C-alpha positions in Angstrom: 10.0 -10.1 -1.5 7.2 -12.5 -0.9 4.5 -9.7 -1.7 6.1 -6.3 -2.6 3.2 -4.2 -1.1 3.2 -6.3 2.1 6.9 -6.2 2.8 6.5 -5.2 6.5 3.8 -7.6 7.3 5.8 -10.7 6.0 8.9 -9.4 7.5 7.1 -9.1 10.9 5.9 -12.7 10.6 9.6 -13.8 9.9 10.9 -11.8 12.7 8.2 -13.2 15.1 9.1 -16.7 14.2 12.7 -16.1 14.9 11.9 -14.4 18.1 9.5 -17.2 19.3 12.2 -19.9 18.6 14.8 -17.9 20.5 12.7 -16.6 23.3 13.8 -13.1 22.4 11.8 -10.2 23.9 11.4 -7.2 21.7 11.7 -3.8 23.5 8.5 -1.7 23.8 9.9 0.9 21.3 10.6 -1.8 18.8 7.1 -3.1 19.0 5.5 0.2 18.7 7.6 1.2 15.7 6.8 -2.1 13.9 3.2 -1.6 14.5 3.5 1.9 13.2 5.1 0.7 10.1 2.3 -1.9 9.6 -0.4 0.8 9.7 1.5 3.0 7.3 1.8 0.0 5.0 -2.1 -0.6 5.3 -3.0 3.0 4.8 -1.0 3.4 1.6 -2.3 0.2 0.1 -5.9 0.9 1.2 -5.4 4.2 -0.8 -4.0 2.6 -3.7 -6.9 0.1 -3.8 -9.6 3.1 -3.7 -7.7 4.7 -6.6 -7.9 1.4 -8.6 -11.6 1.0 -7.8 -12.2 4.6 -9.0 -10.2 3.8 -12.3 -12.4 0.7 -12.7 -15.5 2.8 -13.1 -13.7 5.8 -14.9 -14.2 8.0 -12.0 -11.0 9.7 -12.8 -11.0 12.4 -10.2 -11.0 9.8 -7.5 -8.4 7.7 -9.1 -5.9 10.5 -9.2 -6.8 11.9 -5.8 -6.3 8.8 -3.9 -3.4 7.9 -6.0 -1.6 11.0 -5.0 -2.5 10.6 -1.3 -1.2 7.1 -1.4 2.2 8.6 -2.8 2.3 11.0 0.3 2.0 8.1 2.8 4.5 5.8 1.1 7.0 8.7 0.8 6.6 9.2 4.5 7.7 5.7 5.0 10.7 6.5 2.6 11.7 9.4 4.8 12.0 7.0 7.8 13.2 3.9 6.4 14.8 4.6 3.1 12.3 2.5 1.3 8.7 3.5 0.2 7.7 -0.1 0.9 9.6 -0.3 4.3 12.0 -2.8 3.1 14.7 -3.8 5.7 13.0 -2.0 8.5 11.9 -5.0 10.3 14.4 -7.2 11.9 14.3 -10.2 14.2 14.4 -8.6 17.6 12.8 -5.4 16.6 13.5 -2.8 14.0 16.7 -1.6 12.2 15.8 2.2 12.0 14.8 4.3 14.9 12.3 7.2 14.4 13.8 10.7 15.3 11.6 13.5 16.6 11.8 15.6 13.3 10.8 12.6 11.2 8.0 11.6 13.5 6.5 15.2 13.4 6.7 15.1 9.4 4.9 11.7 9.4 2.3 13.0 11.8 1.7 16.1 9.7 1.2 13.9 6.6 -1.1 11.7 8.3 -3.3 14.7 9.4 -3.4 16.2 5.9 -4.2 12.8 4.3 -7.0 12.1 6.7 -8.7 15.4 6.0 -8.2 15.0 2.3 -9.5 11.4 2.2 -12.6 12.4 4.0 -13.5 15.1 1.7 -12.9 13.0 -1.4 -14.8 9.8 0.0 -17.8 11.9 0.7 -18.0 12.9 -2.9 -17.3 9.4 -4.2 -19.9 7.8 -1.9 -22.5 10.3 -2.8 -21.9 10.0 -6.5 -24.9 8.2 -8.3 -22.9 6.8 -11.0 -20.3 5.4 -8.7 -22.9 3.9 -6.4 -24.7 2.4 -9.4 -21.6 0.4 -10.3 -20.5 -0.4 -6.7 -23.7 -1.4 -4.9 -25.0 -5.0 -5.5 -21.9 -5.8 -7.6 -19.7 -8.9 -6.7 -21.7 -9.8 -3.7 -19.9 -12.4 -1.3 -22.2 -13.5 1.5 -21.2 -13.9 5.0 -21.7 -17.8 4.7 -19.5 -18.0 1.7 -16.8 -15.7 3.3 -16.8 -18.2 6.3 -16.7 -21.3 4.2 -13.8 -19.9 2.0 -11.9 -18.6 5.1 -11.6 -15.0 3.9 -9.7 -12.5 6.0 -8.9 -8.8 6.0 -11.1 -6.5 4.1 -12.6 -9.4 2.2 -13.9 -10.9 5.3 -15.0 -7.8 7.2 -16.9 -6.3 4.3 -19.1 -9.5 4.3 -19.8 -9.2 8.0 -17.0 -11.4 9.3 -15.5 -9.5 12.2 -11.9 -11.0 11.9 -8.8 -9.0 12.6 -5.7 -10.6 14.0 -4.9 -7.3 15.8 -8.0 -8.0 17.9 -8.3 -11.6 17.9 -4.6 -12.4 18.6 -3.2 -8.9 19.9 0.6 -8.8 20.2 3.2 -5.9 20.8 1.7 -2.4 20.6 -1.9 -3.7 20.1 -2.1 -5.0 23.4 -1.4 -1.6 24.8 -3.7 0.2 22.3 -6.4 -2.1 21.1 -8.1 -2.2 17.6 -11.8 -2.9 17.4 -12.6 -4.6 14.2 -15.0 -2.6 12.0 -17.4 -4.7 9.7 -20.1 -4.1 7.0 -22.7 -6.6 5.9 -23.6 -6.1 2.2 -20.4 -8.0 0.9 -20.6 -6.0 -2.3 -18.0 -3.8 -4.0 -19.5 -0.8 -2.2 -18.8 -2.6 1.2 -15.3 -3.4 0.3 -14.5 0.1 -0.8 -16.2 1.7 2.2 -14.5 -0.7 4.4 -11.1 0.6 3.2 -12.2 4.2 3.8 -13.2 3.2 7.4 -10.0 1.4 8.1 -7.9 4.4 6.6 -9.5 6.6 9.2 -9.0 4.1 11.9 -5.3 3.4 11.1 -4.5 7.0 10.7 -5.9 7.8 14.3 -4.2 4.7 15.7 -1.0 5.8 14.1 -1.1 9.5 15.5 -1.9 8.3 18.9 1.2 5.8 18.7 3.3 8.7 17.5 2.4 10.9 20.5 3.1 8.2 22.9 6.2 6.4 21.6 8.0 4.6 24.5 11.6 5.4 25.1 14.5 2.9 25.0 16.1 0.6 22.5 14.5 -0.4 19.2 15.9 -4.0 19.1 17.3 -6.8 21.2 20.0 -9.3 20.3 18.8 -12.6 18.8 19.8 -15.8 20.7 20.3 -19.2 19.3 17.2 -20.9 17.9 15.7 -23.7 20.0 16.0 -27.3 18.7 13.0 -29.4 17.6 10.6 -26.7 17.9 7.6 -25.6 15.9 6.0 -21.9 15.9 3.3 -20.4 13.8 3.0 -16.5 13.5 0.6 -14.3 11.9 -0.1 -10.6 11.5 -3.0 -8.4 10.3 -1.8 -7.2 7.0 -3.6 -4.9 4.6 -5.3 -7.7 2.8 -5.6 -10.2 5.7 -3.5 -12.6 7.7 -0.2 -13.8 6.3 0.9 -16.9 8.3 4.4 -18.1 8.6 5.4 -21.5 10.2 9.0 -22.6 11.1 10.4 -25.9 12.3 13.9 -26.2 13.6 15.8 -29.6 13.6 17.8 -31.2 16.4 20.8 -28.8 15.9 18.6 -25.7 16.2 18.7 -24.8 12.4 15.7 -24.1 10.3 14.6 -27.4 8.7 11.2 -26.3 7.3 9.6 -22.9 6.6 6.2 -22.5 5.2 4.4 -19.1 4.1 0.6 -18.7 3.5 -0.4 -15.3 2.2 -3.9 -14.0 2.8 -4.3 -14.0 -0.9 -4.4 -17.9 -1.0 -8.0 -18.0 0.4 -9.2 -14.5 -0.7 -8.7 -15.0 -4.4 -11.5 -17.6 -4.1 -13.7 -14.9 -2.8 -12.9 -12.8 -5.8 -13.7 -15.6 -8.1 
């Protein structure tokens, strides 16, 4: 509930805090399913953002097209988790819902269709003179400004800052299947739109590879007691950057303080 469209990312940060404080090892299948859900979350919201950008410039065909494909992706999450936003999927120790073979095939088929459709629509969008005249050179954030403001996610990478927690601080499935950060340099609306398009393709292909090589075994491990007088700081790469969660336990092993910093905290300054 911290950020509705980032439920999986924030739940993952919370779970990692609990796992670190209790020295709980997440099973390989749990790690893979958690990462898969994060990539589906990223794809869905990147599509929603492309739809919104098209709406901003009255490119209504793109607005409707990307919005419809976003619905297909989040409905795939619904078929797996019971929630279009993946609520309650991630739990400390792993995930709550396993992914059976039939649902996995349906998700794979949706991803294949969405990728083909998005490539066709994006080619039209990014060749349209009217769209380019509104995107290019608009709202430029330089690399120097992005670094000074501490931008992350798409906002940073579109300004030439190759920052991605999946690469810089790999964990779980990203240790087995690395992600190389993509970055553009113009720092304008065009770069932020095209960056999303590139990352949709990257995430779809990463998710398809993960679906085809899901490890066997349990999806969660029991959580032990939290260690006393301990501090842990955890982050993930969400659809808009790095949410960070910090947890502090007291002498009896109970949570004494908990702090959340969403990626938007610094990225809003870039928008300004």
